[in-house]
N, C-alpha and C positions, 0 to 999 in steps of 0.2 A: 504493499499499500504506499508507494512512494509519494503520491499526490498528497496523501492525508499527512505525512511527515513533513512535506513542504509547507502545508498549511500551519502546522505547529510552530515551525521555526519562524514563519513570516509573522504569525501572531505575537510571538514572544518578542521578536525584534521591534515590532510596532508599539506594543504596550510598554516596553522597557523605557521608552522615552519619558514616562511620567514617573518612573521609580525614583523614591527620594534619595538614593544613593548612587552606586556605580553597578552597571551590568556589563559583564564581559562574555561573548559567545566564542567559544572554541570548537573546531571540529575534532574528529578522532585522532588527528595527527598533532594536536595542540597548536595549531595555527589559528590566529585571531580571525574570526568571522565578522564581528561587529563590537563596537564599544558605545554604550549608551547611558542613560540615567541623568538625573538632575546634577549630580556631582561628578560628571564624566570629566570635567576639567582637571580633577586631581590627577588624572592619568595622561594629561596632555603632553605630548612629546615623548611619552614612554610606550605606549602601545598604539599600533596602527593595524588596520585590516591587512591580512596576508602575513603578518609577522609571526615568527615561531616563539612560543613561550618556553624558552630553554633554562637550563640550570645556571648557565654562565652568561656574564654580561648583563644581568638584571640590575635595574635600579634599586636603591635601597627600599623604595616603597613596595617593590614587587619581589623582594628577595625571599627565597624560600617557597614562592608561590607555585613554582613548577612541581615540587615535590608534593605539595597538597593536592594538586590535580592528579598527580599519579596515584595517590591514595584514593582519590574518588573513582578513578578509572578501574582501580582493582576490584571494585564492586564487593567490598568487604561487607558481610552481613550486618556488622555494627554501623551505628551512625558515624559519618565522617567527622562530625563536629565542625568547629569553626577554625579559622586560622587569622592571626593578626600581624599585619605588616605595618612598618613605621619608617618615617624619614623626617627630615626637617620640616616638610609640608604638612605633616600630620599622620595620623594612624587610620587604617582601614580595617574593619573587621569583616573577614569574607566567609560566606557560606556557599556551598556548591551542590549542584544537582547534575547527575549523569543521565541523559536520555538514551538508554540503551537501544531503543528502537531505530534512532536515527544516527546515533554516534555524537550527538550535540552536547556540549558540556557548557552549563551555565553558571558563572560565577557572579554572586550578588554581594556587594560590599557596601558597609555603612560607615560613614566617618565616626570616629570615636572622640568625644570631647575632652578637654583638658583633665577633667577630674576623673576621666575613664568611664563616665556614664553614656550609656546609649539607650537609656529607657525611653525618652521621648521619640527618639529615632525608631525604636523598636515598635512603638505604638503606631507611629506612621507606617512603618514597614508592614504591620500586621494589617492594617487597614488597606494599603495599597496592594499587598499580596492578595487579600480576599477580592479585592475590586478587580485585579488582573486575572486571577483564576476564575472569578465568576464570569467575566466578560469572555474570557477565552473559551470556557467550556460551553457557554450558552450559544456561541457561535460555531461550535464544531458540529458536523453532520453525524451526531450520534450521542452515546451516553458513556460519560466517565463514571468510574464506580470504585468503591472500596468494599471488599466483603470478606467474611470469614471463609476459611477453606473447610467447609462442611458440605454435606449432602444437599442442603437447601440453598447454599450460596447466600447465606444470610447477610444482607447488606447493611453496611455501617455509613455509607455515603452514595448517593446517587445524583448526578447532575440533572439539570433541567431537560436535557435532550431525551431523558427517559419517557416524556409525555408523548413526544413525536415518534419515537421508536416502538414503544409497547402499548400505548393508549392508556396507560396507568399513570396516576400522579406519583411523583418521586417519593412521598411519604408512604405510600402503600407498600413499598418493599423495605423500608427501614425496620430492621428487627423482625421482618416477616409479619408486619402489623396486619395487613389485609391478604397478602399473597406472597409467596416466596418466588425467588427468580426461577428456582428449579421447576415450579409448577408450570411456568410458560414455555419450557423447552419441551418440544415434542418427545414423547416417551421413546421413540426409536432412536433418539440421538443423545438421550441423558447418560447412558453408560459411556458412550464415546467421548463425550465432553468430560466426564469425571476422570477416565483413564488418561487422556491427554494432559489434563491439568496436573494430575499427580505425578506422572512421569516427568513433567518439566519441572516440578517443584523438587522432586528427588534428585534431579540433575542440576539443579540451581540454574535453569535457563528459562527465558521467556517462553510463553506458549502462544500458539496462533491456531485458531480453530474456525471452521465454517459450519454452521448447523442451522436448524429451523427452530423458530419460536411461533407460538400463537398469540397474537396481540389481543386487547380487550375486545375488539370488534369481531374477533373470530378469524381474522385474516392471518394467514401463514406467511412468514418472511424468512428469507435467508439472511443471516447476520454473520459478520466477521468479527471475531473477538480476539483481542490480544491483550496479554497481561504478564504480570511477573509477581513473585513472592516478595513481600517486604516484611522487615521486622521492626518493632517499635524498640523504645529504650529498655522496656521490660522483657525483651526477647520474644514477645508474642508475635504470631505469624499471621499475615493477612495477604489478600490478593488485590492488586491495583491494576487497572487497565482501562480499556476502551472498547466499546461495542457499536458497530454501525451496521445500517441496513444495505446489504449488497444485492438485494433481490433484483432490481433493474439490471445490474451488471450481469448477474448469472442468467437472467432470462434472456438478455441480449446475446450472451455467449451460447446459450442453449439453442436459441433460435437460429444463430449462425451455423452451429453445429448440425442442427437438424436439416437446415437448408442444404449444407454440404453434403450430408448423408443421404438426403433425398436425390440430389443430383448425381451422387456416386452410384446409388441403386439404380437410378433411372438409365444411367449410362451403361451399367453392367447389364440390366435386363434388356437393353436395346442393343447390346452387343458393341457398344462404343467405348473406345479408349480415349480418355480426356487427357490433354497436356497443357502445361504452362511453360513456354520457353523464355528464358531470359536471354535476349539477343547478344547483350554485351559478354556475359560470362559463358553462355552455352549451357548453363544448368537447366534441367527440365524437371518439372513436378508431374508425376504421372498418377492417374487414377481411373476408375471405371474398370472395363472389362479386360484387365491386363492378362489374366490367365487365358481367356478365350482367344485373344489375338495373338499374343506372343508366346504362349506355352509356359511362360516363367510365373513363379509365384511373385506376389506383389513386392516382398522384401528383396527378391533377387533382381527385380528390375528397376527399383527406386533410384539406383546410383547411375543408370544410363543417361548420358548427357548428349549434347549434340553430335559429338564425334561417334558416340556409340550407335546413335540413331543411324548416322551415315553409313557405318560399318555394316549394318543390317539390311541395307538396300541392295537389291540385286545389281551385279556390276553392270549389266546391260542397261539398267534404268537410272543408274546414279547420276550420270552427267546431266541427262535431261531434267531430273528432279531438282538437283542443286541449281542448275541455271534458272529454272522457273522460280525457285525460292528467292535467289538473288535479285531477279527482276522485280518480284512482288515487294521486297523489302525497299528497294530503290523507289519504286513507284507508289508504295503504300497501298496497294490493292490486295484484296483477299487472295490467299494461296489455295489452289485446288489441284490435286495431282493424284494419279492412279499408278501404283508401281507394285512390285513384288518385294515382300518383306520377309526376312529370314526368321523362322521360329526357332524355339529352343532345340527341337529335334532335328534342325538342319533343313526342313522343308520350307518351301516358300509359299506365302499367301498373298494374293492380290489384295491390296488395301486401297481405300479411298481417304486421302488425307486433305482436310479442309480446315483452314485456320484464318483468323482475323487478327489484325495488328492493333496494339495499344500504343498511342503516340505520346510524346512528352510535350512540353509547353512550345517547343520549336517545330512540332509536326513530325519528329523523327521517330520511327518505329522502335520501341524499346523491349516490347514483349509481343509474343504471339501465343494466342489461345486458341486451341482447335481440338479436332476429334479425328481418330483413326477408326474406320469401319471396315469390316470384312466385306470386300468388294466381289469375292467369289460367288456369292449368291446372286448378285446382280448379273454377273457374267452368265451364270447358268440360266437366269431368266431370259437374258438376251439370246442365248443359244437356242432356249425353248421357243422363244418368239420367232427366231429365223426358222426353226423346225416346223412350228405351226404354219408359217407362212408358205413353207415349202409344201406341207401337207395339203394346205387350202388350195394350192395351185394344182396339185395333183388331183385333188377332190373334184375340182371343176372340170378337169379333162377326162376323169375315170369313166363316167357314164357314156359319153360319146365314143370313147376308145373301146369300151367293152362291147357296145352294141356293133360297132363297125368291125371288130375282129371276130365278134361271136357268130356273125352270118357265114363268112367264108370258112371259119373253123368247123361250122357244123357240116358243111358240104364236104370238107376234107375228111372229117371223122366218119360221116355216113358213107362216103365212097369207099374208104377202107373197109368199113364193115361189109359193104355190098361186094367187093372184091372177094373177101373171104367167103360170103355166102355163094357166089357164083363159082367157087372152086370146090365147094363142099361135095363130097361123094354121097351125101345123105339126101340130096334133092334130085328127084328123077329129071327135072328139066335140065340140070347140068349135063347129065349122061347123054340124054337125047341130043343135045346141042354138040357135044363132042363127037358123037358117032355121025352126025349129019355132015360135019366137016372132015370126017375121015380120020380122026385121031381118038385115041382113048383118053378119058379124064385122068386116068392114073399117070399116063406119059406126060400130060400137060403139068400136073402137080409135081412130077419128078423133075421136070426141067426148071420149073419155078423154084423148087427147093435147092436144086443144084446151083442156080444163079443167085440164091439167097434172096429172091424176090419176096418170098413169103415173110422172111425175117424183116425186110424192109417195110412191108405192110404192118407188121406187129408194131414196129418202131414208130410208125405214123400214128397208130392208134394211141400208143403210150404218150407220145409228144402231144397229140390232141387232148388227152386226159389231163396232162399237166397244164397245158394252156387253159383248159376249162376251168381248172382250179384257180389259176391266176385271175381269170376274168370274174370269177364268183368273189375273189378277195377285193378285186378292184371296185366292185359294186358297193363294197362297204364304205367307199369314200364318198359315194353320191346319194345314198339313201339310208334312212334308218332301218333298223330291222323291223320285221312285221311281227316278231314275238311280242308276247306280253310280259312287262315287268312283274315281278312277284318278289315276296320276301323269301330268301333262300338261306339255308344252312351251309355256310362256306366250308366246314369240315367235311360235310358230305360231298361237296363238289370236289374237294381236294382228293378224297379217297377214289372217286371215280376217275379222276385224271391220272392217278398213279396206276390204276388197273389198265387203262387204255395205253399209256406209255409202255407198260410192261409187255402187253400183248403185241404192241406195234414193233417196238425195237428188238424184241427177242426173235422176231421172224427174219430180221436183217442178218446176213452173214456176217460173222465176226463181231457182232454187237450184242453183249450180253448185259442187259439193263440190271439183272439181279446181282451183279458184282457191286453195284452202287448202294451205299448205305443211305436209306431214306429216313430222315428224322422229322416227325411231326411235332411241333411245339405250339399247341393251342392253348390260348387263354381260357380259364374256366368260365362257363356260363356266358359264352359269346352270344351277342344278340344276332338275330337274323338281319340280313341287309337287302334293301330293295334293288334288284339287279335283273339283267337278262341272264338267266342261268347258262343258256346255251352258249352265249358269247363269252361270259366269264370262263367257262369251262375251255373254251377254244384258246383263250389268252393263256391261262395256267398251263394247258397242255403244250402250247408252243414254248413257253419259258422253261418247263421242266425238260421237254425233249432237247431244247438247245443246250441246256447245262449237261444233260447226260451225254449227248454226242460230243460236246467239247472235251469232256473228261475222258471219254473212251478213245477219242481220236488223238488228243495231245497229252493225256496222262496227267497226274497230279503231283509230279516231282517226288515220288517215293511215298506220298501220302495216300491213305486209303481214301478212294473216292466217296464223296458224301454231298447230299443235297438236303438242306434244312428247309422246311416250309414253316413259317411262323405266321400265326394269325392272332391279333390282339386289337383292342378297340377302346376308344374313349367316347365322350359324349358328342364329338364332332365327326370322327371318321373311324372306319374299320380299315385296319392295314394288314396287307398281305405281303410277306417278304419271302422271296425264292432265292436262296444263297447257296452257292457251291464253292467247293475248294479247288477248282480247276485252274486252267491256265490264265484266266483273266483277260483283260482287254488293255491295250495302250490308248492313249488319249484320242488318237485319230479314229480308231475303231469305235470307241465310246461315243464319240460326236456323230458318227455316221450310221450308228446302229438302227435308229429309227427311220432311215430314209428308205423309200421304195427301192426294191431290186438290190439293195446292198447286202452283200453276204461274204463271209470269210471262207465259206465252203467252196469246193471245186465249181467250176463253171457249169451252169445248168441246174445247180442245186439251190440257187438263190430264189427268193421270192418276195412277197409281200408280208411276211409273217409279223415281224416286230412292228412294222409301220401300221399294219392292221390292228395289232394289239394297242398301239398308242391311240388310234382312233376310237377304238371300242371303249377304251377306259376314259378317255378325256371328252370325247363328244357324246357318246351314248350314255355314260354314267356320270359325267361331270366330276370325275376324279383326276388323279395324277398317277403317273408312272415315271420313275426315274432309275438310272443305272449308276451304281457305285462300284468301280472296278479298277484294279491296277494289275500290271503284268506279274504273274506268279503269285497273286494274293487272292484269287478267286474272283467271282462276280456276284453282286447281289441286285436283284430287281426288287423295288419297293412300290406297291400299288396302294393308293389311298382311296377308298370309296366313301363318299359323304353319306352321312346319316341325317335324319330329320328332314327340315324344309328343303334343303338343296337337292336331295335325292327325289322328293315329290315333284319339284319343278321339272327335273329331267324325265321323270316318268310320264309327266303329262305332255312332254314333247314342246315345252314352251321356250327352249333354248336349243 
């Protein structure tokens, strides 16, 4: 409470002007702070402000005074008594006070008459002392007190400031007449106050405590109390000190702390890391979502300065970022940049850095306050928007292309089937036609077989069938399904998918689906979700089949192949995850996976599988589907299907 100590010194220095003798103020180093009083001329030419009160070179009038001051500063529990100095100009009787809280030493001296009497002067001193003390205490923002060191803090003296602080009259506390001071201390703080005071008394040190009291009005106040044990001439112990209301100060500090805490929590919850950069020193204060952005704990990252920030920027982005920052500082405009930031584990995260400058009186930037945000989500959204635009473009062409291709494809497929029929020995018409032209049907078939024409016809049929499936898938882009949405049990759909994939893949040569460990991880009491069961089944079938084929074709680097299907739900979404421990995808494959006709399988095996799955989930169900994958770390597809009003909107075809 430096401000309060300054008030005390100023008050004493001002009121000392009317003191009937001499007043000398010294600091803790015994240097003169001021000289005052009505008889100050007695010390004229002997003491001036800033002068050191030493043991050597003193005038006769001050001889021995330095030793007396040392005795006062020793804080002997016995009274320091008085000290008399004399010279040809007269004698002065000195009494001293050592203000331990501020280090200020007050020496009060009274001239001694020729007969050695200072009775009249003492009477004046008593009057002036009471006047000075009363004026001083009544103007201090709080309550001065002297009390017994007992459980009731029995008051022997209370200043007028008691009325404003507690709401009680000063007399009410004297001798516990109406109420004891202990009674107004809130119960939860009484033991704390007692322990702090007793510990200070035992160590012969001042005490300083903050606690709560309840005023006469019922209002609760935070108070700051400071005091020290004193002993009288008879050796009795009492406590003297000062108590003041610090509620406004604490409330302001609390409000500031709460404001800072709210902003910190908001920054954390929104995934933002907040910083305050001192441009001159390069020091940075960090807060907010430090762990989420950097991977470091708060205490690990708090020492990172401007140089440390620069060291964490990707080398390919560093020059551009620093150039932009320098231009912004020169021009005083806001700084915005997107760059790659190295995390604790060595990986890089795209961040968006946005800061504003605080200017000095000359308009020069001295600080920059800003935020770092995880920009990878925005990049994923941008990729998704680009993907959606691509899908929309394909969707607008799909219907026309499907119909245009479907007509000649039908003729091709039908013609291939007719060729087979016209060569079949089971139809009498074929035999008659062969005999009519003078050949046997068997000879014709032998020739066609020898030239592999029948094989070509079979390949035409198979190609037509594959093309027909592509056309059917393309139609998903141009029209909604004609099936009816219903509330379905997802675990039942998953079980059907596993059975279908098992039967399908086990018929393929060299592809044993049963070697893959299938793990179903379903949340208990899963709700039913509104969906097109057939479409969702096709999506899951596609995902499981892709995972199985990837692990069978490329292996799992010595790990046992495994597919985990998780299903869990909250109030907004039902989530389905299909995760494998297969070869994974690189970033290029991951970005292209939902595009039509893109495939990592041999030419001719590609189709519209994942792109159709994307549209079924996003357009027909209003959900989301995403890929999380890295080379050698497997692949996870995450599907989220909306519950509640959103799913109802999509079921009614309103979007």
